[in-house]
C-alpha positions in Angstrom: -21.2 2.7 13.9 -23.3 5.3 17.3 -23.3 8.2 15.0 -26.1 9.4 17.5 -23.3 9.5 21.1 -25.9 7.7 22.9 -25.0 4.9 25.4 -24.2 1.7 24.1 -24.4 -2.1 25.5 -21.5 -3.9 26.4 -22.5 -6.9 24.5 -22.2 -3.8 21.1 -19.3 -2.7 22.8 -17.1 -5.8 22.6 -18.8 -6.7 19.1 -17.8 -3.2 17.5 -14.5 -3.6 19.7 -13.5 -7.0 18.3 -15.0 -6.2 14.9 -12.4 -3.5 14.7 -9.4 -5.5 16.1 -10.1 -8.1 13.3 -10.4 -5.6 10.8 -6.7 -3.7 12.1 -4.8 -6.9 12.2 -2.7 -6.8 15.1 0.5 -9.0 14.4 2.3 -10.8 17.5 4.1 -8.1 18.1 1.7 -5.9 18.7 1.6 -3.5 15.8 -1.0 -3.5 12.9 -1.2 -5.4 10.1 -0.4 -2.9 7.3 2.5 -0.9 9.2 5.2 -1.5 11.9 2.8 0.9 14.2 1.6 0.7 17.7 -2.4 1.3 17.1 -4.1 3.8 19.0 -7.3 4.6 20.8 -8.3 8.1 20.8 -11.2 9.6 23.2 -13.7 11.5 21.8 -16.1 13.8 23.2 -19.6 14.9 21.8 -19.7 18.0 23.5 -18.8 20.4 20.7 -17.7 23.2 23.9 -15.4 20.8 25.1 -12.1 21.1 23.1 -9.8 18.7 25.2 -8.1 16.1 24.6 -8.2 13.0 26.7 -6.7 9.0 27.4 -7.8 6.2 28.3 -5.6 5.5 31.6 -7.1 2.3 32.6 -9.9 -0.4 32.4 -10.9 -2.5 35.2 -14.1 -4.4 36.1 -17.0 -3.1 38.1 -18.7 -5.2 40.6 -22.5 -4.8 42.0 -22.1 -3.0 45.6 -23.5 -5.6 48.0 -22.7 -8.7 46.5 -19.6 -7.8 44.6 -20.5 -9.7 41.5 -19.4 -8.6 38.2 -21.3 -5.6 36.3 -19.5 -4.6 33.6 -16.2 -2.7 32.9 -14.8 0.8 33.9 -13.0 2.9 31.4 -10.9 5.3 33.2 -9.9 8.7 31.2 -7.6 11.8 31.8 -7.8 15.0 30.4 -4.4 15.5 28.5 -3.0 19.0 29.9 -0.9 21.0 27.6 
């Protein structure tokens, strides 16, 4: 767990995410193993002055400018408006 809210490496993100998915146990219908519920993804900020809710709206590969080689992943989020 990243308690310090510091940037993590791509490898650490991948390892942590896959560990959580394995622990939750996703069934073939996309629900979690312990209940017939869709798993959730929650986005939290580490700024105590920001009480907005955010949601992930997309994932896409990141590329290097110029050569267009793969560089990582972009996680797109948006603030949830009340």
